[in-house]
N, C-alpha and C positions, 0 to 999 in steps of 0.2 A: 621093538629095542625098548629098553628100561632106562629111564633116565634118573640121573643121581643129580641130586641138588650138591653144592658146593662143600655143603657142611654133611656128608652122606659118610661116614667114619665105616661103613659095613665090608667084608671081604671083598664084594663084588666091585668096589672100587679101583679104576685100572691107573688113575691119574692123582699126583700130589694136590691137595687143595694149594689154592694162593696165599700165599701171605700177606697179611693185614698190615699195612703200611699204615702207620701216625703221620697225623700233619705234623710237616718239620714245625718245632716249633719255634716261637718270634722270639728274638732275641732278647736276653733282660736288660731293660734298662737300667745305664748303671745308677747307682742311686747318690747322689749327691751329697756329702759328708756335712754336715752343716757343725759349723766353728762357733764353738761356746767362748764367749769370756766370760774371765773370771768373775765372779760376783763383787769383789772389792773394785773393779772398775769403774768411776763413775759417768752416768749418761752425758753431764752437760758439765762445763768448768766452773771451777766455785768461781771465779772473778775473770773479768775480761780487762782488768785495769792494770796496764803496763808493770808500772812497780810493784801491784800485789803480784803478780805472774813472777817476777823476778824474785822476790822477797820467798814465794812460796818453794821455788823450784830448788832442787838439790845441784843440778846439773843444767846448765844453758846450752844448749847444742845448736850451736849455728851453720848451717849447711852452707857453703859457699863455692859457686862454680867457678869464680873468678870474674863474674860479668857486672854490670854496673847495679842491677837491683839486688847482688849479692851485697856488694860493695856499700852500697848506701845503707841496708839493713844494717851490716855489722859496725859502721860508725854508732848509728843509732842505738841500737842495742847495748852496745860496748861504755857509750856515752851515759845510759840510765844505769847500766851497775856497777860504773867507776863511781856514781854520782851517790850508790846507795852502799858502796863498800863491798859491793859482791863481785867483784871482776875477777874471782880466784876460780867460781862458778863456769866462767865461760869457757866453752871448748870448740873451737872450729873444725869442722870436718868437708874434705873436699873429695867428690867420688871420681877419684881418675877414670878416666873415659876411654885409655889408651889410646890409639892410633886416628881414633873417630873425632876426638876435639882438638882444638889450635894448639901450635906448639907454647909451651912456656905458660900454659894457663896452671897446672898444679905450683910451677914456683913462684907466680902472682898473686895466687889467692893465700900461699904460704907469708910471701913479704907481706899483703896487706893485714893479714892477721897478728904479724911482727912489729908491724909499725903501731896498729890500734893498741900494740902491749898487750895484748892474749899470748899467756905463755904456752898452751897446749894447742897444738895443731896435729889434724889426725888426717890421714889417706887410707880410703879404702876402696877396693874395687873388687870386682864380682871377678869369682875363679873360673877357670877355663877359659872357651873361646870369647873373644871379644866379639863386638857388635855386629858386622860381618858375617863372621862363622857362625853365630846365631841364627842370623839372617838363613843360611843354608839349611844351618841344621833344621830349623823350623819348618822351613819347606818340603823338608825329606819325612819329616813324620807328619805334617798336613797330607803328603800326597800317598803316605802308606796308608793312613787312614780313608781316603777318599777310594784308594782302591779297593781297599777291605769292604768296604759299604757298598761298593759296586758288584764286588762279586756277590754278596750275602744276596742283593737283590736281581742276580741274574744279567747282570749289566755287563758290557764290556769294559774292564778295566782301564782299558788305552784309551779310552775317550773320557777320561772324568776330570772336571776343570776343579782346579788344585785353588782353596781360598789364597789370596796372596800373603805373603811371607812378612812382606815388610812391613813395621810399626805405623800407624797413622791415628789421626786424632780420636779413630772409637777403639782401637788395641794398641793401645800404648805400653805394650809390654818391655820396650825397652828401659821405661823410668824404672819399674818395679825390679827387673834385673838387675839390671846395672846402676840403680842410685840406689832404689828405697831397701831392697835386701841388702846390698852391703852394709848402709847405714846401719840397718837394724842390727847387725854383729857388733858394731861400736855400742850401740846401746847396753846389749850385753853385756860389754865389758866394761862399761861405766856403770851398772847397776851390780857386778859381782864387786865393785872397788867398796860399793858403799852397804855389803851386806850385812855389815855390822849392826846398822841401823835397825835392824828388826821389823820392819814395815816397808811396803811397796817404796821402792826409789820415785821420785818425781823429775822428771826429766821435762823440759820446757823446750820444745824444737822449735827452732826457728826457720822460717821460710819465706824466701823473696819473691814470692809472689804478689801479682796485683791486679787490681780490676780490670786495670786500662788495658791490659794485654790482650784478653781474649773474651766473649761471654761467657766462655764456660769459666773461666777463673772468676769474673764478677760474680758469680754463682757463690762462692767459697766463702765460708766462716772468717772472719779477721782470726776468731778464738775458737776452737772445739778441741774435745778428745778423740784422740786416734786409737781409738777400740782395738783394731787390727793389729799393733803393736804393742799394745797393754798385755801384760797379764797379772798374774798374783803378786810378782817379784817386782814390776815395774807400771808406773802410770806414766803414760806417753800425753802430753797437751803440746798442740799445734798453734804456734802465734807464728801471722803473717804481719809483722808491724808495719808496712809499707803497702798494704794490703791496698787502703785508697791514696795512695801518692800517685801523683801527673808524672811524667817525662820532665818533664822542668825541673819539680820538686826533686828528682832524683839525681838530674845533673848537680843542684844547686846543693845539694847533701855531698856530694863528690867534692867538688870545688871549694867545700869550706874543710872538707876532711883533708885534703890534702894527698889523699890517698893516692897511687898510680891507677890507672886503669888502661883495659889492655887494647894495645893499639889496633885491633880488628875495627872498634868503633871508628876509628879515625880512617879507615879504609870505605867504612859506608855501611859496615852493619846495624843491622838494629838489635841483633840480640847475639848473644853468646853461648851457646853450648854444642852440640856437635858443629864442627866444620862444614858438615852437610846434615842439616837436621828436617824431617820429613815434614816439622810443623813450621820449619822458616818460610820466610817469604822469598819470592822469586830473585828478589835483587839481592837477597844473601846466600842464595843459594849459586846463582851465577860467580858471585863473591869469593864463595869458596873454592869452585872449582879453576876460579882463574889464580888464585893464591895457591892452593894444594892442589895442583893437577894430578900427581899420581894417586892421590886419595881419589877423586871424581873418576879417575879411570879404573879403580879398585871396584867401585859403587857400580859404575857401567859392567861389569867383569860378572859382578854378582847379577845383574839384573837379567843378563842372559841365563844364568843358573838356573834362578827360580823362575824364568820365565813370565814376568811381571816388572812392570815400571816400577821405580823405586818410590815415587807419588802418583797417584791417580791423576791423570792426565798429564802428568811432566815426567817423562824419562829424563833419568840421567844423561842420556845419548844426546838428549835435547838441550840441557843444560850446560854440556857441556860444547856445543856446537854453538850456544849463544855465547859463551865464553871465547871462544874461538874468535866467532866475529868482533867483538869490541876489542880484541887484542890486534886483530888486522885492522880495525878501523882507528886505534887510538894508540896505538903500541903499548909493548910491556909497561902496568902503570907503575909510573911512580909513587914511593908512600908519600900519602898527604901529611901537610906540616901538621906534628904533633898537637893535639888540644883541637883540632879540625871540629870534632863532632862535640866536644862541649861548648865550642864557642856558637855552636847553632842553636843550643839553648840558652847558656846566660851570658852572651857576648862576648865578645872578642876582649875586653879590659878586664870582666873577672876573670878569663881564661888565664889571660897574661898573668896576671897577680899569683893565681894557682901556680902556675908553672913555675915561676921566681919562686915561692914559698918552698915548693918540692926541691928547686937547685942548693936552696940554703941549707934546709934541714935534713935532704938524703944524698944530697948529692946526683939526684935524678934530672938528666936532661932531654932523656928520650920520649 
């Protein structure tokens, strides 16, 4: 019997040649788009001297969370701008975090700006979903990506491990999504208002970050160019006026300013941001769960949906449990006397003087 090779195409061939199959092509790596920065944007600030920064700016945008650092910074910046006759350049902006932030925060930030003499107060908010909804949306995207990669690798997509969807110290997407992004829309509007200058508008962005808050913030420069927010139409200089300040210096500035501060500090909070901030200390989280239990319950439901703890090593369910234990031991907490937080830093005498001035000047007694 005559044998035929696979490539024998003579009429005597009775079987079809087996098709040649190419090896599956490796998925193309997505090329990361490189962001170009306009050539006019400087690499370093022209100056780091506070009064020169204020003079050079067309707009001075003070970001205010309503917290103690924001209001201490606001007082300082306004004092310098007023002394230079440039208070009209100052704009205070508050990034509204919706249900994630303490009640009354936006109103307090506006009151602080008004009492300082700042005429322009802006509120910005990320469009669409709020923080908790964004966590669930993010989880859906991460899960879909992990399952797709598993199928491409010939693995069971039902067994994939989905990366955590919650924000964290290494993935602070919440800051960019609900704070930085919306504030940049304000930069765009302010830039448009001065388009007649015929040159890049100079915006001095004031942020109340302090070195004492964390090792990461200690590494930040007091003054730097924000090249990510700058372009050919605007140049953004970031200024951290109170970067070197201690807690005590912050509270002393608040006492001198006579501006009211948020009562969450009297309740025992160290920081004021989201009621339940993933970067907050455990005490602040338990305090938030006691004060706003319905919000803590919503976070716990989201934990179940995304299959991951709110904070690595500490679930919202555990935070709620600790809050309930304290309520059972102490009973529902009564509001501490106004000025409790300040007195712990500057003393009761100076605190009483601060509260008396508030009562006389603004009629504020709480």
